[in-house]
C-alpha positions in Angstrom: -30.0 20.4 8.2 -28.7 23.9 8.4 -29.2 26.4 5.6 -27.4 25.0 2.6 -26.6 28.4 1.2 -23.0 29.6 1.8 -22.9 32.1 4.7 -22.7 35.9 4.0 -19.2 37.3 3.4 -19.2 38.9 6.8 -19.7 35.5 8.5 -16.6 33.9 10.2 -15.9 30.3 11.0 -13.6 28.4 13.4 -12.2 25.6 11.3 -10.6 22.8 13.2 -6.9 22.4 12.1 -5.6 18.8 11.9 -2.1 18.0 10.6 -1.7 15.0 8.4 1.9 13.8 9.2 4.6 13.3 6.7 4.8 9.6 5.8 1.0 9.0 6.0 -0.1 6.3 3.6 -3.2 7.1 1.5 -5.0 5.0 -1.1 -6.6 5.9 -4.4 -8.7 4.4 -7.2 -7.9 6.2 -10.4 -7.5 5.8 -14.2 -4.3 3.9 -15.1 -3.5 6.6 -17.7 -2.6 9.0 -14.8 0.1 8.6 -12.1 -1.2 7.9 -8.6 0.2 11.3 -7.5 -1.6 13.3 -10.2 -3.8 16.1 -9.1 -6.9 16.8 -11.2 -6.2 20.2 -12.8 -9.7 20.6 -14.2 -12.2 22.5 -12.1 -15.6 20.8 -11.8 -18.7 22.4 -13.3 -20.3 25.0 -11.1 -23.7 23.2 -11.2 -23.4 19.7 -12.5 -20.7 17.0 -12.8 -18.1 16.9 -10.0 -17.2 15.5 -6.6 -18.2 16.6 -3.1 -15.4 19.1 -2.5 -13.7 19.7 -5.9 -12.6 23.2 -6.8 -15.1 24.4 -9.5 -15.5 26.9 -12.3 -16.0 30.3 -10.9 -14.7 29.7 -7.3 -11.8 32.0 -7.8 -9.0 29.5 -7.1 -9.3 26.6 -9.5 -7.0 24.5 -7.3 -5.9 21.1 -8.6 -7.3 18.4 -6.3 -6.7 14.8 -5.3 -9.2 12.5 -3.4 -7.9 9.6 -1.3 -9.0 7.2 1.4 -7.2 6.3 4.6 -7.5 2.6 3.7 -7.7 0.5 0.5 -11.3 -0.5 1.4 -12.4 3.2 1.9 -10.8 4.2 -1.5 -12.7 1.4 -3.2 -16.0 2.0 -1.5 -15.9 5.7 -2.1 -15.2 5.3 -5.8 -16.9 2.1 -6.9 -19.8 1.4 -4.5 -21.7 4.7 -4.8 -25.3 4.3 -5.7 -25.3 0.5 -6.0 -28.4 -1.1 -4.5 -28.6 -4.5 -2.8 -30.1 -7.2 -4.9 -32.8 -9.6 -3.7 -30.2 -11.8 -2.0 -28.7 -8.9 -0.1 -25.6 -8.3 -2.3 -24.3 -5.4 -4.2 -22.7 -6.1 -7.6 -20.0 -3.9 -9.2 -20.2 -3.8 -13.0 -17.1 -4.8 -14.9 -17.4 -1.5 -16.8 -16.9 0.4 -13.6 -13.3 -0.9 -13.2 -12.2 -0.7 -16.8 -8.8 1.0 -17.0 -8.7 1.7 -13.2 -6.1 0.8 -10.7 -5.8 0.9 -6.9 -2.6 2.7 -5.8 -0.9 3.7 -2.6 0.7 7.1 -2.0 2.6 8.7 0.8 2.6 12.3 2.1 6.0 14.0 1.7 5.4 16.7 4.4 3.1 17.6 7.2 -0.2 18.7 5.6 -2.6 21.0 7.4 -6.2 20.0 6.9 -9.6 21.2 8.0 -11.1 18.3 9.9 -14.9 17.7 9.5 -15.0 14.4 11.5 -17.2 15.3 14.5 -20.3 17.4 15.1 -18.2 20.0 16.9 -15.8 20.3 14.0 -18.7 20.6 11.5 -20.3 23.2 13.7 -17.1 25.2 13.6 -17.8 25.8 9.9 -21.5 26.4 10.4 -22.5 22.9 9.2 -23.7 19.4 10.3 -23.6 15.9 8.9 -25.3 17.1 5.7 -22.0 18.5 4.4 -20.2 15.1 4.5 -23.1 12.7 4.0 -25.3 14.4 1.4 -25.7 12.6 -2.0 -24.4 13.8 -5.4 -27.6 15.7 -6.2 -26.4 18.4 -3.8 -22.6 18.4 -4.7 -22.9 21.8 -6.4 -23.7 23.2 -3.0 -21.1 21.2 -1.0 -18.5 22.4 -3.5 -19.4 26.0 -2.7 -19.2 25.2 1.1 -15.7 23.8 0.5 -14.7 27.0 -1.2 -16.1 29.1 1.6 -14.2 26.9 4.2 -11.0 27.3 2.3 -11.5 31.0 2.4 -11.9 30.8 6.2 -8.8 28.6 6.5 -6.2 29.9 4.0 -3.6 27.7 5.7 -5.4 24.5 4.8 -4.2 22.2 2.0 -7.2 19.9 2.2 -10.3 18.6 4.0 -10.8 15.4 6.0 -14.3 13.9 6.6 -15.9 10.5 7.6 -16.5 8.3 4.7 -20.1 8.1 3.8 -19.8 4.5 2.5 -17.1 3.1 4.9 -18.4 4.7 8.1 -15.5 3.5 10.4 -12.9 5.2 8.2 -12.2 8.6 6.6 -11.5 10.2 3.2 -9.7 13.4 2.3 -9.1 15.8 -0.5 -5.8 17.6 -1.0 -5.4 20.9 -2.8 -2.3 21.9 -4.8 -1.7 25.5 -4.2 0.6 27.6 -6.4 4.3 27.4 -5.3 3.7 24.6 -2.8 6.1 21.6 -2.9 4.7 18.2 -4.0 2.5 16.9 -1.2 2.6 13.2 -2.1 4.8 10.6 -3.7 4.3 7.0 -4.9 4.5 4.3 -2.2 4.2 0.6 -1.6 3.7 -2.0 -4.3 2.9 -1.4 -7.9 -0.7 -0.2 -8.6 -3.2 -3.1 -8.9 -5.2 -3.1 -12.2 -8.8 -3.6 -11.0 -10.0 -4.9 -14.4 -7.9 -8.1 -14.1 -8.5 -11.4 -12.3 -6.1 -10.3 -9.5 -8.0 -7.0 -9.2 -11.3 -8.8 -8.9 -9.8 -11.1 -6.2 -8.6 -8.0 -4.3 -11.9 -6.2 -4.5 -13.9 -9.2 -3.4 -11.5 -9.8 -0.4 -11.9 -6.1 0.6 -15.6 -5.9 0.1 -17.0 -9.3 1.1 -17.8 -8.1 4.6 -19.9 -5.3 3.1 -21.7 -7.9 0.9 -20.3 -6.4 -2.3 -18.6 -8.2 -5.1 -17.5 -8.1 -8.7 -17.4 -11.0 -11.2 -13.9 -11.8 -12.4 -13.2 -11.1 -16.1 -14.1 -13.9 -18.5 -11.3 -16.1 -19.8 -10.4 -15.3 -23.4 -10.9 -18.3 -25.7 -7.8 -19.4 -27.5 
């Protein structure tokens, strides 16, 4: 693992530019109270709660952000399967509380979106990093958030980052940043969002996650 401290202000990087084409479908697990296209306007805490690459209090930009997966399964695994151990029978169990009020939605990019790609060792080395940046656990997210801010400073053209999913290794996740004055980056797409706290939601989750030996119990039937 390289030094986890952000490089000195005089350091320069060579971020790898990748364009996410207009019309790309992305998938999100989010609270039903918010639209699928809603960016989170609240910066994460500088030291504690927050995701891997959120903007954070004190980073100078406070950019609204949106996390998404490149497949339904990736969106689900990145959001709901974090930190769940396998039981004695080799299965992971998602608690019903984890899906309460959540939906699985599909969105579509409205324009070509330039990203910094962090998918390969060479691309990570271009920003002075290795797999630690994309595979570290939440205990170090305060540091990964600082690295994301430094990378954005090295790539002012970028509207997001793309990296290999830690929990769905064959796929990728991304974060998009909403910069001032920029046109809307995404729009709703596909079918209506699927409520994950319903029987239909449990059926969908179990179909997506069965190969990864992960499941959720369907909601109990209400007595009449």
